[in-house]
C-alpha positions in Angstrom: 70.3 99.2 190.4 71.1 102.9 191.1 71.0 105.3 188.3 74.7 106.2 188.6 75.7 102.5 188.7 73.8 102.0 185.4 75.5 104.8 183.7 78.9 103.7 184.9 78.2 100.1 183.7 77.1 101.5 180.3 80.2 103.7 180.0 82.6 100.8 180.9 81.0 98.3 178.5 81.1 100.9 175.7 84.8 101.6 176.4 85.7 97.9 176.6 84.0 97.1 173.4 85.3 100.2 171.6 81.7 101.5 171.3 80.5 98.7 169.0 78.1 97.5 171.7 76.2 99.7 174.1 73.9 97.9 176.6 70.7 99.8 176.1 68.8 97.6 178.6 70.8 99.4 181.4 69.9 102.8 180.4 67.0 104.1 182.5 64.3 106.5 181.4 65.1 109.8 183.3 61.5 110.7 184.0 60.0 107.5 185.1 63.3 105.9 186.4 62.3 102.7 184.5 64.7 100.6 182.4 64.4 101.1 178.7 64.3 97.7 176.9 65.9 97.4 173.5 63.8 97.4 170.4 63.6 94.1 168.6 66.1 93.8 165.8 66.9 91.2 163.2 69.1 89.3 165.6 72.3 90.8 164.3 74.6 92.6 166.8 76.8 93.9 164.0 76.2 97.5 163.0 74.9 98.1 159.4 78.0 99.8 158.2 80.3 97.0 159.3 77.8 94.4 157.9 77.8 96.1 154.5 81.5 96.2 154.3 81.7 92.5 155.2 79.1 91.6 152.5 81.0 93.7 149.9 84.3 92.0 150.6 82.7 88.6 150.6 81.2 89.5 147.1 84.5 90.6 145.9 86.2 87.4 147.1 83.5 85.2 145.6 83.5 87.0 142.3 87.4 86.8 142.1 87.3 83.2 143.1 84.7 82.4 140.4 86.8 84.3 137.8 89.9 82.5 138.9 88.2 79.1 138.5 86.9 80.1 135.1 90.4 81.2 133.9 91.9 78.0 135.2 89.7 75.8 133.2 90.3 78.0 130.1 94.0 77.5 130.7 93.6 73.7 131.1 91.6 73.3 127.9 89.2 70.4 127.5 91.7 67.6 127.4 93.4 68.4 130.7 90.2 69.6 132.4 88.4 66.3 132.2 91.3 64.6 134.0 92.2 67.1 136.7 88.9 69.0 137.3 87.9 67.1 140.5 91.4 67.3 142.2 91.7 71.0 141.1 88.3 72.0 142.7 88.9 70.0 145.9 92.6 70.7 146.5 93.9 73.7 144.6 90.8 76.0 144.4 90.3 76.3 148.2 94.0 77.2 148.6 93.7 79.6 145.7 90.8 81.3 147.5 92.7 81.6 150.7 95.5 83.2 148.8 93.1 85.7 147.2 91.7 86.5 150.6 95.2 87.3 151.8 95.9 89.4 148.9 92.6 91.3 149.3 93.5 91.9 152.9 96.6 93.7 151.9 95.2 95.7 148.9 92.2 97.8 148.2 89.8 95.1 147.1 87.5 97.4 145.1 90.1 98.0 142.5 91.5 94.5 142.0 90.7 92.5 138.9 91.8 89.3 137.2 93.4 89.2 133.7 91.4 87.6 131.0 93.8 85.6 128.9 96.0 82.7 130.3 99.1 81.8 128.4 99.0 79.1 125.8 101.3 76.3 124.8 103.9 75.7 127.5 103.6 79.1 129.4 102.9 79.0 133.1 100.5 82.0 133.6 97.0 81.2 134.6 96.0 84.7 135.5 97.3 87.8 137.2 95.6 89.9 139.8 96.1 93.5 139.1 95.1 97.0 140.4 92.9 98.6 137.9 93.9 102.2 139.0 97.7 101.7 138.8 97.7 99.0 136.2 100.3 97.1 138.3 100.2 93.4 138.9 99.7 92.5 142.6 100.0 88.7 142.2 100.6 86.1 139.4 99.1 82.7 139.6 101.0 80.0 137.6 100.9 76.3 136.9 104.2 74.6 135.9 104.7 71.2 134.3 107.3 69.1 136.2 108.7 66.0 134.7 110.1 63.9 137.6 112.2 61.1 136.4 110.6 57.6 137.0 107.6 59.4 138.5 105.9 61.1 135.6 104.4 64.5 135.1 103.0 66.8 137.7 101.3 70.1 137.6 102.7 72.5 140.2 100.3 75.3 141.1 101.9 78.3 142.7 101.7 82.1 142.8 104.1 85.1 143.1 103.6 88.4 145.0 104.6 91.9 144.2 106.1 92.3 147.7 109.1 90.2 146.7 109.2 91.3 143.0 107.5 88.1 142.0 110.6 85.9 142.8 109.4 83.6 145.6 107.1 80.6 144.8 104.1 80.2 147.2 103.0 76.7 146.6 99.3 75.9 146.3 99.6 72.3 145.6 100.4 69.7 142.9 98.3 67.3 140.7 99.6 64.2 139.2 99.1 63.9 135.5 100.6 60.6 134.1 103.9 59.2 132.8 102.9 60.3 129.3 103.5 63.9 128.3 100.5 66.1 128.9 99.0 68.1 126.0 99.8 71.8 125.5 97.7 74.2 127.5 94.4 75.2 126.1 94.3 72.3 123.6 
């Protein structure tokens, strides 16, 4: 391939991929007019800076998810936990993780944290996601007890966002308890 054709191909590929990928195998050595082969790498085509950002974001998501799970089981207490643990980890927790990922995409993840103390008794709060710099809540995750006549008690998991002044309910899912009244939270 002619030298000028190689240079045009390299430039076009770099423009189309926004410079994230440059085909080094098309670049010729000027002196010898030989094709320069790329050096062996770790098999990853993602630049180091982007890979580091992705790893940091994944770490933040996993740590927030782990903290969310921990706070949820603190909220349930031992009596409720043993009955709803499996359904919570299979149904609610993955949806909670997706909601946290969405929240992190819209906020600066490095400054987000989860509150430590869920509400006791009949309160709904499991945890709040807040910005550590501004001390403002970004999202509030709640669980409500619903007593449906002739159907029994259900736990309704939902969250509220700062964007709509915490008014809209964003449903995560529901778990059936029993026809009998569930114990108070954290008991």
